[in-house]
All heavy atoms as an XYZ file, in Angstrom:
565
protein
N       0.848     -1.174      0.000
C       0.000      0.000      0.000
C       0.901      1.247      0.000
O       1.764      1.385      0.864
C      -0.869     -0.024      1.270
C      -1.855      1.081      1.321
S      -3.023      0.696      2.632
C      -3.756      2.256      2.806
N       0.701      2.164     -0.942
C       1.593      3.321     -1.026
C       1.292      4.334      0.081
O       0.167      4.456      0.543
C       1.283      3.914     -2.399
C      -0.078      3.433     -2.720
C      -0.250      2.101     -2.049
N       2.318      5.012      0.474
C       2.153      6.022      1.517
C       1.849      7.382      0.879
O       2.225      7.641     -0.263
C       3.417      6.117      2.348
C       3.596      4.925      3.267
C       4.740      5.155      4.220
O       5.572      6.000      3.976
N       4.768      4.390      5.287
N       1.185      8.194      1.657
C       0.813      9.520      1.181
C       2.020     10.448      1.293
O       2.643     10.554      2.345
C      -0.346     10.053      2.029
C      -0.924     11.402      1.624
C      -1.489     11.319      0.213
C      -2.010     11.812      2.588
N       2.332     11.123      0.216
C       3.465     12.035      0.195
C       3.018     13.398      0.725
O       2.211     14.088      0.094
C       3.990     12.163     -1.228
C       5.209     13.034     -1.294
O       5.886     13.185     -0.256
O       5.483     13.594     -2.373
N       3.511     13.788      1.884
C       3.100     15.049      2.512
C       4.209     16.090      2.467
O       4.141     17.090      3.174
C       2.698     14.796      3.972
O       3.833     14.241      4.652
C       1.505     13.870      4.057
N       5.203     15.891      1.656
C       6.339     16.817      1.646
C       5.977     18.172      1.037
O       6.597     19.181      1.365
C       7.510     16.196      0.895
O       7.139     15.973     -0.449
N       5.008     18.237      0.179
C       4.666     19.504     -0.476
C       3.497     20.229      0.207
O       3.089     21.289     -0.253
C       4.293     19.263     -1.941
O       3.202     18.356     -1.998
C       5.463     18.674     -2.710
N       2.965     19.643      1.266
C       1.811     20.249      1.916
C       2.133     21.621      2.510
O       1.331     22.545      2.441
C       1.277     19.325      3.008
C       0.470     18.182      2.470
C       0.449     17.725      1.199
C      -0.420     17.364      3.209
N      -0.394     16.661      1.093
C      -0.947     16.405      2.307
C      -0.813     17.319      4.532
C      -1.854     15.444      2.698
C      -1.719     16.349      4.921
C      -2.236     15.423      4.003
N       3.286     21.760      3.106
C       3.646     23.019      3.737
C       3.718     24.145      2.700
O       3.175     25.232      2.923
C       4.977     22.888      4.469
C       5.461     24.158      5.169
C       4.508     24.547      6.271
C       6.863     23.967      5.684
N       4.338     23.887      1.590
C       4.429     24.928      0.563
C       3.058     25.244     -0.025
O       2.766     26.402     -0.338
C       5.388     24.510     -0.558
O       4.960     23.266     -1.091
C       6.802     24.384     -0.039
N       2.228     24.252     -0.170
C       0.876     24.492     -0.703
C       0.046     25.332      0.273
O      -0.655     26.262     -0.133
C       0.166     23.168     -0.979
C       0.693     22.420     -2.180
S       0.529     23.354     -3.692
C      -1.217     23.420     -3.838
N       0.114     25.024      1.544
C      -0.660     25.759      2.542
C      -0.155     27.195      2.648
O      -0.955     28.150      2.685
C      -0.604     25.032      3.903
C      -1.392     23.726      3.823
C      -1.149     25.919      5.025
C      -1.238     22.838      5.020
N       1.147     27.377      2.673
C       1.693     28.727      2.757
C       1.384     29.539      1.509
O       1.044     30.727      1.600
C       3.203     28.665      2.987
C       3.632     28.153      4.360
C       5.142     28.082      4.445
C       3.062     29.014      5.449
N       1.463     28.932      0.366
C       1.139     29.669     -0.861
C      -0.359     29.992     -0.924
O      -0.751     31.046     -1.423
C       1.578     28.889     -2.086
O       0.857     27.687     -2.187
N      -1.195     29.113     -0.401
C      -2.624     29.375     -0.359
C      -2.914     30.579      0.535
O      -3.701     31.464      0.169
C      -3.375     28.151      0.163
C      -4.866     28.367      0.299
S      -5.680     27.111      1.270
C      -4.967     27.394      2.863
N      -2.286     30.650      1.714
C      -2.472     31.801      2.599
C      -1.979     33.087      1.947
O      -2.611     34.134      2.057
C      -1.758     31.592      3.931
C      -2.517     30.703      4.881
C      -1.900     29.617      5.472
C      -3.838     30.969      5.188
C      -2.595     28.811      6.335
C      -4.547     30.152      6.063
C      -3.919     29.069      6.632
N      -0.880     33.018      1.263
C      -0.350     34.193      0.591
C      -1.300     34.675     -0.505
O      -1.592     35.879     -0.616
C       1.027     33.877      0.011
C       1.691     35.013     -0.738
C       2.025     36.150      0.202
C       2.912     34.519     -1.470
N      -1.815     33.776     -1.292
C      -2.742     34.145     -2.365
C      -4.042     34.698     -1.791
O      -4.580     35.702     -2.284
C      -2.995     32.933     -3.294
C      -4.157     33.189     -4.220
C      -1.745     32.597     -4.077
N      -4.559     34.086     -0.738
C      -5.776     34.596     -0.111
C      -5.563     35.992      0.474
O      -6.424     36.859      0.361
C      -6.249     33.638      0.982
C      -6.963     32.380      0.495
C      -7.255     31.469      1.667
C      -8.231     32.751     -0.222
N      -4.412     36.198      1.079
C      -4.107     37.518      1.623
C      -4.059     38.564      0.511
O      -4.618     39.658      0.643
C      -2.776     37.457      2.376
C      -2.347     38.774      2.927
C      -2.956     39.299      4.056
C      -1.341     39.493      2.311
C      -2.564     40.517      4.561
C      -0.939     40.714      2.809
C      -1.556     41.226      3.939
N      -3.430     38.246     -0.588
C      -3.336     39.181     -1.713
C      -4.721     39.459     -2.298
O      -5.065     40.604     -2.601
C      -2.368     38.638     -2.783
C      -0.942     38.644     -2.242
C      -2.465     39.443     -4.059
C       0.051     37.942     -3.123
N      -5.535     38.446     -2.431
C      -6.885     38.629     -2.989
C      -7.719     39.536     -2.081
O      -8.396     40.450     -2.543
C      -7.568     37.263     -3.210
C      -6.924     36.543     -4.389
C      -9.060     37.431     -3.432
C      -7.401     35.129     -4.588
N      -7.659     39.296     -0.767
C      -8.425     40.134      0.155
C      -7.920     41.572      0.159
O      -8.699     42.512      0.240
C      -8.405     39.564      1.570
C      -9.403     38.456      1.764
C      -8.977     37.192      2.108
C     -10.753     38.686      1.607
C      -9.889     36.167      2.283
C     -11.673     37.668      1.785
C     -11.235     36.402      2.112
N      -6.610     41.746      0.060
C      -6.066     43.099      0.011
C      -6.533     43.822     -1.240
O      -6.865     45.008     -1.193
C      -4.537     43.058      0.051
C      -3.962     42.637      1.376
C      -4.293     43.622      2.460
O      -4.239     44.819      2.242
N      -4.644     43.117      3.628
N      -6.581     43.142     -2.343
C      -7.045     43.766     -3.578
C      -8.530     44.105     -3.509
O      -8.958     45.149     -4.002
C      -6.768     42.847     -4.763
C      -5.300     42.729     -5.184
C      -5.156     41.664     -6.259
C      -4.776     44.060     -5.667
N      -9.310     43.229     -2.897
C     -10.742     43.513     -2.776
C     -10.995     44.700     -1.849
O     -11.842     45.542     -2.128
C     -11.488     42.287     -2.255
C     -11.716     41.240     -3.312
C     -12.651     40.185     -2.769
C     -13.150     39.311     -3.875
N     -14.042     39.980     -4.787
N     -10.273     44.762     -0.745
C     -10.470     45.850      0.205
C     -10.000     47.176     -0.393
O     -10.593     48.225     -0.162
C      -9.735     45.523      1.527
C     -10.476     44.419      2.260
C      -9.616     46.752      2.409
C      -9.797     43.924      3.486
N      -8.949     47.141     -1.179
C      -8.412     48.388     -1.725
C      -9.345     49.017     -2.761
O      -9.209     50.192     -3.075
C      -7.044     48.132     -2.351
O      -7.179     47.347     -3.515
N     -10.284     48.277     -3.281
C     -11.199     48.816     -4.282
C     -12.385     49.552     -3.658
O     -13.138     50.218     -4.354
C     -11.724     47.698     -5.180
C     -10.625     47.021     -5.972
C     -11.122     46.557     -7.297
C     -10.053     45.779     -8.026
N      -8.975     46.632     -8.493
N     -12.561     49.438     -2.328
C     -13.669     50.108     -1.666
C     -13.340     51.572     -1.436
O     -12.193     51.936     -1.174
C     -13.981     49.446     -0.321
C     -14.681     48.135     -0.462
N     -16.000     48.038     -0.805
C     -14.233     46.872     -0.315
C     -16.339     46.769     -0.863
N     -15.280     46.039     -0.568
N     -14.362     52.409     -1.486
C     -14.207     53.824     -1.173
C     -14.739     54.068      0.232
O     -15.906     53.845      0.512
C     -14.990     54.680     -2.177
C     -14.374     54.599     -3.547
O     -13.158     54.480     -3.677
N     -15.205     54.667     -4.566
N     -13.860     54.520      1.097
C     -14.233     54.816      2.465
C     -14.281     56.324      2.658
O     -13.550     57.072      2.008
C     -13.236     54.201      3.455
C     -13.220     52.710      3.436
C     -12.197     52.007      2.811
C     -14.233     51.989      4.031
C     -12.188     50.630      2.788
C     -14.242     50.610      4.015
C     -13.217     49.936      3.397
N     -15.121     56.774      3.580
C     -15.181     58.185      3.897
C     -13.900     58.590      4.619
O     -13.382     57.876      5.458
C     -16.385     58.482      4.774
C     -17.694     58.295      4.065
C     -18.539     57.256      4.402
C     -18.072     59.164      3.047
C     -19.744     57.079      3.742
C     -19.264     58.996      2.386
C     -20.092     57.956      2.736
O     -21.268     57.797      2.076
N     -13.432     59.790      4.312
C     -12.177     60.223      4.911
C     -12.337     60.602      6.376
O     -11.565     60.181      7.224
C     -11.613     61.411      4.130
C     -11.173     61.021      2.762
N     -10.104     60.182      2.537
C     -11.657     61.326      1.542
C      -9.950     59.997      1.243
N     -10.892     60.674      0.609
N     -13.317     61.417      6.661
C     -13.505     61.864      8.035
C     -14.999     61.886      8.352
O     -15.649     62.921      8.228
C     -12.902     63.262      8.219
C     -12.849     63.633      9.670
O     -13.115     62.807     10.532
N     -12.510     64.874      9.953
N     -15.556     60.775      8.763
C     -16.995     60.765      9.048
C     -17.295     61.539     10.334
O     -16.660     61.343     11.357
C     -17.322     59.280      9.206
C     -16.041     58.640      9.583
C     -14.942     59.461      8.969
N     -18.256     62.437     10.247
C     -18.674     63.205     11.411
C     -20.191     63.128     11.531
O     -20.893     63.141     10.525
C     -18.253     64.663     11.269
C     -16.752     64.843     11.277
C     -16.356     66.292     11.123
O     -17.262     67.145     11.047
O     -15.153     66.542     11.065
N     -20.691     63.044     12.749
C     -22.148     62.976     12.908
C     -22.792     64.322     12.575
O     -22.221     65.385     12.835
C     -22.334     62.621     14.377
C     -21.089     63.100     15.035
C     -19.978     62.967     14.019
N     -23.942     64.256     12.013
C     -24.680     65.480     11.729
C     -25.720     65.665     12.821
O     -26.534     64.786     13.086
C     -25.387     65.392     10.368
O     -26.235     64.237     10.382
C     -24.379     65.248      9.235
N     -25.644     66.812     13.466
C     -26.549     67.083     14.582
C     -27.779     67.807     14.061
O     -27.684     68.809     13.362
C     -25.847     67.936     15.632
C     -24.644     67.265     16.190
C     -23.345     67.503     15.860
C     -24.630     66.204     17.137
N     -22.515     66.661     16.554
C     -23.272     65.850     17.343
C     -25.612     65.514     17.830
C     -22.892     64.849     18.221
C     -25.219     64.517     18.701
C     -23.885     64.195     18.885
N     -28.919     67.283     14.411
C     -30.165     67.935     14.025
C     -30.520     68.979     15.066
O     -30.455     68.729     16.274
C     -31.288     66.904     13.926
C     -31.132     65.965     12.771
S     -32.495     64.805     12.671
C     -33.855     65.890     12.487
N     -30.897     70.150     14.605
C     -31.295     71.202     15.531
C     -32.776     71.043     15.849
O     -33.623     71.171     14.986
C     -31.025     72.556     14.900
C     -31.205     73.685     15.861
C     -30.755     74.980     15.254
C     -30.855     76.066     16.293
N     -30.417     77.338     15.734
N     -33.048     70.748     17.110
C     -34.419     70.521     17.537
C     -35.058     71.858     17.925
O     -34.442     72.642     18.657
C     -34.458     69.575     18.735
C     -33.875     68.200     18.451
S     -34.788     67.298     17.217
C     -36.234     66.895     18.134
N     -36.254     72.110     17.476
C     -36.907     73.365     17.881
C     -37.308     73.307     19.354
O     -37.763     72.281     19.856
C     -38.133     73.426     16.977
C     -38.387     72.023     16.569
C     -37.058     71.329     16.563
N     -37.102     74.414     20.037
C     -37.441     74.453     21.456
C     -38.942     74.690     21.617
O     -39.501     75.599     21.028
C     -36.676     75.580     22.139
C     -36.909     75.598     23.629
C     -35.969     76.559     24.285
C     -36.153     76.636     25.769
N     -37.271     76.064     26.378
N     -39.552     73.855     22.425
C     -40.984     73.992     22.676
C     -41.174     74.656     24.032
O     -40.614     74.222     25.031
C     -41.653     72.619     22.667
C     -41.598     71.941     21.320
C     -42.239     70.566     21.358
O     -42.580     70.061     22.413
N     -42.384     69.969     20.195
N     -41.972     75.711     24.037
C     -42.253     76.402     25.291
C     -43.415     75.716     25.994
O     -44.533     75.661     25.484
C     -42.612     77.858     25.024
C     -41.399     78.616     24.525
O     -40.271     78.247     24.909
O     -41.605     79.555     23.741
N     -43.126     75.214     27.167
C     -44.163     74.581     27.976
C     -44.622     75.571     29.037
O     -43.817     76.343     29.565
C     -43.615     73.314     28.641
C     -43.251     72.264     27.609
O     -43.897     72.139     26.594
N     -42.189     71.519     27.886
N     -45.891     75.561     29.375
C     -46.367     76.529     30.369
C     -45.735     76.346     31.739
O     -45.584     77.296     32.484
C     -47.873     76.295     30.410
C     -48.118     75.015     29.718
C     -46.946     74.736     28.844
N     -45.335     75.146     32.093
C     -44.775     74.944     33.420
C     -43.300     75.327     33.479
O     -42.716     75.352     34.548
C     -44.951     73.486     33.858
C     -44.383     72.487     32.905
C     -43.100     72.082     32.820
C     -45.100     71.786     31.902
N     -42.959     71.176     31.823
C     -44.174     70.962     31.238
C     -46.435     71.773     31.487
C     -44.527     70.141     30.178
C     -46.778     70.932     30.437
C     -45.841     70.140     29.798
N     -42.691     75.659     32.371
C     -41.303     76.095     32.419
C     -41.190     77.568     32.809
O     -40.172     77.994     33.322
C     -40.641     75.884     31.053
C     -40.354     74.436     30.730
C     -39.673     74.280     29.380
O     -39.572     75.275     28.641
O     -39.260     73.168     29.072
N     -42.210     78.349     32.539
C     -42.114     79.787     32.782
C     -42.559     80.199     34.175
O     -42.236     81.288     34.618
C     -42.963     80.525     31.739
O     -44.303     80.048     31.820
C     -42.422     80.286     30.348
N     -43.305     79.399     34.882
C     -43.757     79.791     36.212
C     -43.317     78.775     37.258
O     -43.108     77.604     36.954
C     -45.274     79.978     36.230
C     -46.060     78.755     35.848
C     -47.541     79.098     35.791
C     -48.329     77.945     35.236
N     -49.722     78.238     35.100
N     -43.211     79.275     38.480
C     -42.767     78.445     39.579
C     -43.968     77.726     40.173
O     -45.014     78.339     40.409
C     -42.103     79.322     40.636
C     -41.624     78.573     41.822
C     -40.477     77.882     41.918
C     -42.294     78.461     43.069
N     -40.369     77.335     43.160
C     -41.476     77.665     43.894
C     -43.499     78.941     43.576
C     -41.810     77.339     45.189
C     -43.834     78.611     44.877
C     -42.997     77.815     45.668
N     -43.824     76.451     40.410
C     -44.902     75.683     41.035
C     -44.351     74.983     42.267
O     -43.181     74.601     42.304
C     -45.495     74.637     40.076
O     -44.460     73.772     39.646
C     -46.135     75.291     38.881
N     -45.179     74.838     43.245
C     -44.785     74.141     44.460
C     -45.573     72.842     44.534
O     -46.780     72.823     44.333
C     -45.083     75.000     45.695
C     -44.570     74.371     46.952
C     -44.741     75.318     48.125
C     -44.176     74.682     49.362
N     -44.339     75.552     50.523
N     -44.856     71.761     44.802
C     -45.499     70.455     44.902
C     -45.640     70.114     46.382
O     -44.657     70.105     47.114
C     -44.666     69.381     44.177
C     -44.526     69.736     42.708
C     -45.283     68.011     44.351
C     -43.568     68.858     41.955
N     -46.856     69.867     46.795
C     -47.128     69.506     48.171
C     -47.235     68.004     48.297
O     -48.013     67.362     47.573
C     -48.427     70.139     48.663
C     -48.338     71.631     48.813
C     -48.797     72.456     47.807
C     -47.784     72.171     49.964
C     -48.700     73.830     47.940
C     -47.686     73.541     50.109
C     -48.146     74.367     49.094
O     -48.046     75.702     49.242
N     -46.466     67.471     49.194
C     -46.582     66.042     49.457
C     -47.717     65.816     50.459
O     -47.984     66.660     51.306
C     -45.269     65.513     50.047
C     -44.064     65.601     49.090
C     -42.821     65.161     49.832
C     -44.298     64.729     47.890
N     -48.386     64.681     50.366
C     -49.489     64.450     51.318
C     -49.036     64.445     52.762
O     -49.777     64.845     53.646
C     -50.021     63.067     50.920
C     -49.538     62.821     49.535
C     -48.292     63.624     49.374
N     -47.830     64.021     53.065
C     -47.374     63.967     54.453
C     -47.001     65.354     54.973
O     -46.917     65.554     56.185
C     -46.176     63.027     54.562
C     -46.487     61.548     54.306
C     -45.219     60.728     54.343
C     -47.489     61.016     55.315
N     -46.744     66.305     54.114
C     -46.334     67.626     54.581
C     -47.512     68.583     54.803
O     -47.329     69.701     55.231
C     -45.364     68.241     53.573
O     -46.052     68.520     52.375
N     -48.726     68.147     54.514
C     -49.899     68.991     54.725
C     -50.221     69.047     56.224
O     -50.077     68.069     56.949
C     -51.102     68.438     53.963
C     -51.017     68.493     52.439
C     -52.213     67.794     51.823
C     -50.991     69.938     51.978
N     -50.679     70.197     56.699
C     -51.040     70.270     58.132
C     -52.313     69.483     58.411
O     -53.198     69.374     57.577
C     -51.269     71.767     58.351
C     -51.495     72.324     56.992
C     -50.814     71.438     56.009
N     -52.411     68.969     59.617
C     -53.591     68.173     59.998
C     -54.725     69.029     60.434
O     -54.675     70.051     60.970
C     -53.227     67.174     61.086
C     -52.264     66.082     60.642
C     -51.881     65.220     61.833
C     -52.919     65.222     59.591
């Protein structure tokens, strides 16, 4: 029964990794990325609420006189 020749496996595996690395580098280099992404802030309109302009006092039930 013949034995399996494994002497070339190392070179095949290393060359496969090298080729895959080159292919991925070429694919990534074709993408266009933004140079400096910055968030855009939306300016929210201020809503005037009636309770913001006047002072109110909140009475707790335990603080009321008996």
